[in-house]
C-alpha positions as CSV (number, residue, x, y, z in Angstrom):
1,X,-39.1,17.6,-10.8
2,X,-36.2,17.4,-8.4
3,X,-37.4,16.1,-5.0
4,X,-36.5,18.0,-1.9
5,X,-36.5,14.9,0.3
6,X,-33.6,13.7,2.5
7,X,-31.1,11.7,0.5
8,X,-30.5,8.1,1.3
9,X,-27.2,6.3,0.8
10,X,-28.0,2.7,-0.2
11,X,-24.4,1.6,-0.1
12,X,-23.8,2.7,3.5
13,X,-24.2,0.6,6.6
14,X,-26.7,3.3,7.8
15,X,-29.3,2.3,5.2
16,X,-31.9,1.2,7.8
17,X,-31.4,4.4,9.8
18,X,-31.7,6.5,6.7
19,X,-34.9,4.7,5.7
20,X,-36.3,5.2,9.1
21,X,-35.5,8.9,9.0
22,X,-37.1,9.2,5.6
23,X,-40.3,7.7,7.0
24,X,-40.2,10.0,10.0
25,X,-39.6,12.9,7.7
26,X,-42.7,12.1,5.6
27,X,-44.6,11.8,8.9
28,X,-43.6,15.3,9.8
29,X,-40.5,14.8,11.9
30,X,-38.1,17.8,12.0
31,X,-34.7,18.0,13.6
32,X,-35.8,21.3,14.9
33,X,-37.9,19.5,17.5
34,X,-34.7,17.9,19.0
35,X,-32.6,21.0,18.6
36,X,-35.1,23.3,20.3
37,X,-35.7,20.8,23.1
38,X,-31.9,20.6,23.8
39,X,-31.6,24.4,23.8
40,X,-34.6,24.9,26.0
41,X,-33.6,22.2,28.5
42,X,-30.0,23.5,28.6
43,X,-31.0,27.1,29.1
44,X,-33.2,26.3,32.1
45,X,-30.6,24.0,33.6
46,X,-27.9,26.7,33.3
47,X,-30.1,29.3,34.9
48,X,-30.6,27.1,37.9
49,X,-26.9,26.3,38.1
50,X,-26.1,30.0,38.1
51,X,-28.7,30.7,40.7
52,X,-28.2,27.7,43.0
53,X,-25.0,26.0,41.9
54,X,-25.4,22.2,42.3
55,X,-27.3,22.4,45.5
56,X,-30.8,22.8,44.1
57,X,-33.8,23.0,46.5
58,X,-36.2,20.1,45.8
59,X,-33.9,18.8,43.1
60,X,-36.1,16.0,41.7
61,X,-39.1,18.3,41.4
62,X,-37.1,20.9,39.6
63,X,-35.8,18.4,37.1
64,X,-39.3,17.2,36.4
65,X,-40.4,20.8,36.1
66,X,-37.7,21.6,33.5
67,X,-38.8,18.6,31.4
68,X,-42.5,19.6,31.6
69,X,-41.6,23.2,30.8
70,X,-39.6,22.1,27.8
71,X,-42.6,20.1,26.6
72,X,-45.0,23.1,27.1
73,X,-42.7,25.4,25.1
74,X,-42.5,22.9,22.2
75,X,-46.3,22.4,22.4
76,X,-46.8,26.1,22.0
77,X,-44.2,26.3,19.2
78,X,-45.9,23.5,17.4
79,X,-49.4,25.0,17.4
80,X,-47.9,28.4,16.8
81,X,-46.6,27.2,13.4
82,X,-42.9,27.3,14.2
83,X,-42.3,23.8,12.9
84,X,-44.0,24.1,9.5
85,X,-42.1,23.5,6.4
86,X,-40.8,26.9,5.2
87,X,-40.3,28.1,1.7
88,X,-36.6,28.4,0.8
89,X,-36.2,31.8,-0.8
90,X,-35.9,35.1,1.2
91,X,-35.4,36.0,4.8
92,X,-38.2,35.8,7.3
93,X,-38.1,38.0,10.5
94,X,-38.4,35.1,12.9
95,X,-37.6,36.8,16.2
96,X,-40.9,38.6,16.7
97,X,-43.0,35.4,16.1
98,X,-40.7,33.3,18.2
99,X,-40.8,35.8,21.0
100,X,-44.6,35.9,21.1
101,X,-44.8,32.1,21.2
102,X,-42.2,32.0,24.0
103,X,-44.2,34.6,26.0
104,X,-47.3,32.5,25.6
105,X,-45.4,29.4,26.9
106,X,-44.2,31.4,29.9
107,X,-47.8,32.4,30.7
108,X,-49.0,28.8,30.5
109,X,-46.2,27.6,32.7
110,X,-46.9,30.4,35.2
111,X,-50.6,29.6,35.3
112,X,-50.0,25.9,35.8
113,X,-47.4,26.4,38.6
114,X,-49.1,29.3,40.3
115,X,-51.2,27.1,42.7
116,X,-48.2,25.2,43.8
117,X,-45.7,28.1,44.0
118,X,-43.0,25.8,42.6
119,X,-41.4,26.9,39.3
120,X,-39.0,25.0,37.1
121,X,-36.7,28.0,37.3
122,X,-36.8,31.0,39.8
123,X,-39.6,33.4,39.0
124,X,-37.3,36.4,38.8
125,X,-35.3,34.6,36.1
126,X,-38.3,33.7,33.9
127,X,-37.9,36.9,31.7
128,X,-34.2,36.0,31.1
129,X,-35.1,32.4,30.3
130,X,-37.8,33.7,27.8
131,X,-35.3,36.0,26.0
132,X,-32.6,33.3,25.9
133,X,-35.1,30.7,24.5
134,X,-36.4,33.1,21.9
135,X,-32.9,33.9,20.8
136,X,-31.9,30.3,20.7
137,X,-35.0,29.3,18.7
138,X,-34.5,32.1,16.2
139,X,-30.9,31.0,15.8
140,X,-31.9,27.4,15.3
141,X,-34.2,28.4,12.4
142,X,-31.4,30.3,10.7
143,X,-29.1,27.3,11.2
144,X,-31.8,25.1,9.7
145,X,-32.1,27.3,6.6
146,X,-28.3,27.1,6.1
147,X,-28.2,23.3,6.5
148,X,-31.1,22.9,4.1
149,X,-29.3,25.0,1.5
150,X,-26.1,22.9,2.0
151,X,-28.0,19.7,1.7
152,X,-30.2,20.5,-1.3
153,X,-28.3,23.3,-3.0
154,X,-29.3,26.9,-3.4
155,X,-32.9,27.9,-4.4
156,X,-33.4,27.7,-8.2
157,X,-35.5,30.8,-9.1
158,X,-37.9,31.3,-12.1
159,X,-38.7,35.0,-12.6
160,X,-42.1,35.8,-14.2
161,X,-42.8,39.2,-15.6
162,X,-41.8,41.8,-18.1
163,X,-38.3,41.9,-19.5
164,X,-37.4,45.1,-17.6
165,X,-38.6,43.8,-14.2
166,X,-37.1,40.3,-14.6
167,X,-33.8,41.8,-15.5
168,X,-34.0,44.2,-12.5
169,X,-34.8,41.4,-10.1
170,X,-32.1,39.1,-11.6
171,X,-29.5,41.9,-11.0
172,X,-30.6,42.3,-7.4
173,X,-30.4,38.5,-6.8
174,X,-27.0,38.2,-8.4
175,X,-25.6,41.1,-6.4
176,X,-27.3,40.5,-3.0
177,X,-28.2,36.8,-2.7
178,X,-25.5,34.6,-4.1
179,X,-27.3,31.7,-2.4
180,X,-30.0,31.8,-5.1
181,X,-29.7,30.9,-8.8
182,X,-31.9,32.5,-11.5
183,X,-32.6,29.6,-13.8
184,X,-35.0,31.2,-16.3
185,X,-37.2,34.2,-17.1
186,X,-40.8,33.9,-18.3
187,X,-42.7,36.7,-19.9
188,X,-46.0,37.0,-17.9
189,X,-47.9,38.4,-20.9
190,X,-47.5,35.3,-23.0
191,X,-47.5,32.7,-20.3
192,X,-50.5,30.5,-19.3
193,X,-50.8,28.4,-16.1
194,X,-49.9,25.3,-18.2
195,X,-46.9,27.1,-19.7
196,X,-45.7,28.3,-16.3
197,X,-45.9,24.8,-14.7
198,X,-44.2,23.3,-17.7
199,X,-41.4,25.9,-17.4
200,X,-41.0,25.1,-13.7
201,X,-40.6,21.4,-14.4
202,X,-38.3,22.1,-17.4
203,X,-35.8,24.2,-15.5
204,X,-36.2,22.3,-12.2
205,X,-37.2,25.5,-10.4
206,X,-37.7,25.4,-6.6
207,X,-39.2,28.9,-6.4
208,X,-41.3,31.2,-8.7
209,X,-41.2,35.0,-8.3
210,X,-43.8,37.2,-9.9
211,X,-41.9,40.5,-10.3
212,X,-44.6,42.6,-11.9
213,X,-47.6,44.3,-10.3
214,X,-50.2,41.7,-11.3
215,X,-53.8,41.1,-10.3
216,X,-54.6,38.3,-7.8
217,X,-56.9,36.7,-10.4
218,X,-53.9,35.7,-12.4
219,X,-52.4,33.6,-9.6
220,X,-55.5,32.3,-7.6
221,X,-56.6,29.6,-7.6
222,X,-54.1,28.7,-10.3
223,X,-51.2,28.5,-10.6
224,X,-50.9,29.0,-6.8
225,X,-52.6,25.6,-6.0
226,X,-50.5,23.5,-8.4
227,X,-47.2,25.2,-7.3
228,X,-48.2,24.5,-3.6
229,X,-48.8,20.8,-4.5
230,X,-45.4,20.6,-6.1
231,X,-43.7,22.2,-3.0
232,X,-42.6,25.1,-5.2
233,X,-42.4,28.4,-3.4
234,X,-44.3,31.3,-5.0
235,X,-43.9,35.0,-4.3
236,X,-45.8,38.1,-5.3
237,X,-44.1,41.4,-5.4
238,X,-45.2,44.0,-2.9
239,X,-46.2,47.3,-4.5
240,X,-48.4,50.2,-3.6
241,X,-51.4,48.4,-5.2
242,X,-50.9,45.0,-3.6
243,X,-50.2,46.5,-0.2
244,X,-53.8,47.8,-0.1
245,X,-55.0,44.2,0.4
246,X,-53.3,44.0,3.8
247,X,-50.0,42.1,4.0
248,X,-48.8,40.6,7.2
249,X,-45.8,38.6,6.3
250,X,-43.5,40.3,3.9
251,X,-40.3,38.6,3.1
252,X,-37.1,40.3,2.0
253,X,-35.5,38.8,-1.1
254,X,-32.2,40.6,-2.0
255,X,-33.6,43.9,-0.7
256,X,-36.9,43.5,-2.6
257,X,-40.2,43.1,-0.7
258,X,-42.3,40.0,-1.6
259,X,-45.1,38.1,0.0
260,X,-45.2,34.3,-0.2
261,X,-48.4,33.1,-1.9
262,X,-50.5,30.5,-0.2
263,X,-53.0,28.2,-2.0
264,X,-55.1,28.0,1.2
265,X,-56.3,30.6,3.7
266,X,-55.5,28.7,6.9
267,X,-52.0,27.3,7.6
268,X,-51.6,23.7,8.7
269,X,-50.8,24.7,12.3
270,X,-54.0,26.8,12.4
271,X,-56.0,23.9,11.3
272,X,-54.4,21.7,14.0
273,X,-55.0,24.3,16.7
274,X,-58.6,24.7,15.6
275,X,-59.1,21.0,15.8
276,X,-57.5,20.7,19.3
277,X,-59.7,23.6,20.7
278,X,-62.9,22.1,19.3
279,X,-62.2,18.7,20.7
280,X,-61.7,20.3,24.1
281,X,-65.0,22.3,23.7
282,X,-66.8,19.0,22.8
283,X,-65.4,17.4,25.9
284,X,-66.5,20.2,28.1
285,X,-70.0,20.5,26.7
286,X,-70.6,16.7,26.2
287,X,-73.0,16.4,29.2
288,X,-75.2,19.2,27.8
289,X,-75.0,17.7,24.3
290,X,-76.1,14.3,25.6
291,X,-79.0,15.7,27.6
292,X,-80.2,17.8,24.6
293,X,-79.9,14.8,22.3
294,X,-82.0,12.6,24.6
295,X,-84.7,15.3,25.1
296,X,-85.1,16.1,21.4
297,X,-85.0,12.4,20.5
298,X,-87.9,11.7,22.9
299,X,-89.9,14.7,21.6
300,X,-89.4,13.5,17.9
301,X,-90.3,10.0,18.8
302,X,-93.7,11.3,19.9
303,X,-94.1,13.7,16.9
304,X,-92.5,11.9,14.0
305,X,-92.8,8.4,15.5
306,X,-90.1,6.9,13.2
307,X,-86.9,7.8,11.4
308,X,-86.1,10.6,13.7
309,X,-82.4,10.8,12.6
310,X,-82.0,12.0,9.0
311,X,-78.9,11.0,7.1
312,X,-77.8,13.2,4.2
313,X,-74.8,13.2,1.8
314,X,-73.0,16.5,2.1
315,X,-69.8,18.0,0.7
316,X,-66.9,18.4,3.2
317,X,-63.3,19.4,3.3
318,X,-61.5,19.4,-0.1
319,X,-64.9,18.6,-1.8
320,X,-65.1,15.1,-0.3
321,X,-68.5,13.6,0.4
322,X,-69.6,12.4,3.9
323,X,-72.8,11.4,5.7
324,X,-74.3,14.2,7.9
325,X,-76.6,13.4,10.8
326,X,-79.4,15.6,12.0
327,X,-82.8,15.3,13.6
328,X,-85.6,15.0,11.0
329,X,-87.9,18.0,11.2
330,X,-89.7,17.6,7.8
331,X,-92.0,15.0,6.4
332,X,-90.5,11.9,5.0
333,X,-91.9,12.8,1.5
334,X,-90.4,16.3,1.6
335,X,-88.5,15.6,-1.5
336,X,-90.4,12.8,-3.3
337,X,-89.1,13.8,-6.7
338,X,-85.6,13.3,-5.5
339,X,-84.6,16.9,-6.2
340,X,-82.8,18.9,-3.5
341,X,-84.9,21.9,-2.3
342,X,-83.8,24.7,-0.1
343,X,-85.8,25.5,3.0
344,X,-88.4,28.3,2.6
345,X,-89.9,30.7,5.0
346,X,-92.9,29.0,6.7
347,X,-92.1,25.8,4.9
348,X,-95.1,23.6,4.8
349,X,-92.9,20.5,4.8
350,X,-91.9,21.1,8.4
351,X,-93.6,18.7,10.9
352,X,-96.0,20.3,13.3
353,X,-94.3,20.9,16.6
354,X,-90.8,21.0,15.1
355,X,-90.5,24.6,14.0
356,X,-88.9,25.4,17.4
357,X,-86.2,22.8,16.7
358,X,-85.2,24.6,13.5
359,X,-85.4,28.1,15.1
360,X,-83.1,27.0,18.0
361,X,-80.9,24.9,15.7
362,X,-81.3,21.9,18.0
363,X,-82.0,19.7,15.0
364,X,-78.2,20.0,14.4
365,X,-77.2,18.3,17.7
366,X,-76.4,14.9,16.1
367,X,-73.7,16.6,14.1
368,X,-71.5,16.6,17.1
369,X,-70.8,13.0,16.2
370,X,-69.5,14.3,12.8
371,X,-67.3,16.7,14.7
372,X,-65.9,14.0,16.9
373,X,-64.9,11.8,14.0
374,X,-63.3,14.7,12.1
375,X,-65.8,15.1,9.3
376,X,-67.0,18.5,10.6
377,X,-65.9,21.4,12.9
378,X,-68.0,23.2,15.4
379,X,-67.4,26.4,13.5
380,X,-67.0,26.7,9.8
381,X,-68.9,27.0,6.5
382,X,-72.1,25.0,6.6
383,X,-72.0,21.8,4.5
384,X,-74.2,21.7,1.4
385,X,-75.6,18.8,-0.6
386,X,-73.7,17.7,-3.7
387,X,-76.5,18.9,-6.0
388,X,-76.5,22.4,-4.5
389,X,-72.7,22.6,-4.5
390,X,-72.7,21.8,-8.2
391,X,-75.3,24.5,-8.9
392,X,-73.6,27.1,-6.7
393,X,-70.1,26.4,-8.1
394,X,-71.4,27.1,-11.6
395,X,-73.3,30.3,-10.6
396,X,-70.9,31.8,-7.9
397,X,-67.3,32.5,-8.6
398,X,-64.9,31.1,-6.0
399,X,-67.6,29.0,-4.3
400,X,-65.1,26.1,-3.9
401,X,-62.9,28.1,-1.6
402,X,-65.3,27.4,1.3
403,X,-64.2,23.8,1.2
404,X,-60.7,24.5,2.4
405,X,-61.6,23.4,6.0
406,X,-64.1,20.9,7.4
407,X,-67.6,22.4,7.4
408,X,-69.2,23.6,10.7
409,X,-72.3,23.1,12.8
410,X,-72.4,26.8,12.9
411,X,-70.6,29.6,11.2
412,X,-70.2,33.3,10.6
413,X,-72.9,33.1,7.8
414,X,-75.3,31.4,10.2
415,X,-74.9,34.0,13.0
416,X,-75.4,36.8,10.5
417,X,-78.1,35.3,8.4
418,X,-80.5,32.5,8.4
419,X,-81.7,29.4,6.5
420,X,-82.9,31.6,3.7
421,X,-79.9,33.9,3.2
422,X,-78.7,33.8,-0.4
423,X,-75.8,31.5,-1.1
424,X,-73.7,34.3,-2.6
425,X,-74.0,36.4,0.6
426,X,-73.2,33.3,2.7
427,X,-70.1,32.8,0.7
428,X,-68.9,36.3,1.5
429,X,-69.2,35.5,5.2
430,X,-67.5,32.2,4.8
431,X,-64.5,33.7,3.0
432,X,-64.3,36.4,5.6
433,X,-64.2,33.7,8.3
434,X,-61.4,31.8,6.5
435,X,-59.2,35.0,6.1
436,X,-59.9,36.2,9.7
437,X,-59.8,32.9,11.6
438,X,-58.6,33.0,15.2
439,X,-59.6,31.1,18.4
440,X,-61.2,34.3,19.6
441,X,-63.4,34.5,16.4
442,X,-64.5,30.9,16.9
443,X,-65.4,31.7,20.5
444,X,-67.4,34.8,19.5
445,X,-69.3,32.8,16.9
446,X,-70.1,30.0,19.4
447,X,-71.4,32.6,21.9
448,X,-73.4,34.4,19.3
449,X,-74.9,31.1,18.1
450,X,-76.3,30.6,21.6
451,X,-78.1,34.0,21.2
452,X,-79.3,33.0,17.7
453,X,-80.8,29.8,19.1
454,X,-83.2,31.9,21.3
455,X,-84.3,34.3,18.7
456,X,-88.0,34.0,17.8
457,X,-87.8,34.8,14.1
458,X,-86.4,32.2,11.7
């Protein structure tokens, strides 16, 4: 498979610089960081020069303000997904997304500078600055696409579908997008996942386009997952039937509407943003968590006397195992036969005086340590034990999808159900959470969790 990595010239004197760049590239460095920063900085400087000439009021503070504003814009762009690696085929309508992120950056800058009354650029000029930055950032992404094509060559497209549809798509590509090359056609009716991946490798395709109206079961989880791992773009044709599932990001490929397939529900920038927000929440509520931990620990020391912290092996992100911590609310011999057992209503194994801990979910407080070290999230699908995951995976179709993100202390399923809600119903809530995630949804679940903690029934 042809690698889409930056080329290194071993015979040039810049070998060390190329090797350094290659390492930075693998670590996530993008020239867009630098290009955007130059554009943002230059735009704000020019606005001030037009307004004040070279005689700036409080010149040093304004220079510092411009640097800080540039950092804030890039911070918002980063967590807004504007620096993620993009698939190569088709045009994406960048301006609307860039404009929203720029507007968010302006709001943050305004909020931070409002108490001081000192802005990096005149307040009346902020709208103009926002528009110019949005236009510049949109242009830089178009420039990046062209440079990438020049460096790695045009996209090599494998068309998958019936003879009529592949021929029709090939004609559109040849007429409207001379920057793409159709390298092969594959009849969907006779192709399997293995045959498709083999054909991709054989013809060195960079992108796969499904040109027929096919069911999602034919592409999820495979071959979408394998194509994603190989950095091969995959696109599903938008038709009247597929439009009913709700499409947000439709790409135009030679006049044809397609949506880029994703192997996972949350994008990398969403996972990073989620992690950042949850760390901030942990920092804010750490005094309350500490007090709650000490109170419950003292109570259990009196009731249980020993082994008040329970350690259990659970399944986390990507199916990896980790050690979960929680307060022990059941007898030590609750599972003497070594077989995992789900909690029951009025479970006799629960220690006397500990039912309130389970009802209020305070037995989960030690899991904030799992959150802090990155094994868990505050909000997400609850982690299950390996034995139960194996059982549920066999019985419930798509159960493994809930492991796309770190598991949570609380989740949508926990606020809408309880300990005893059937696993298949919980999966429905978990998948809804993955597809609908937003910081607002996490906040809603956290607030509802507080209400659930004070409900009397279990």
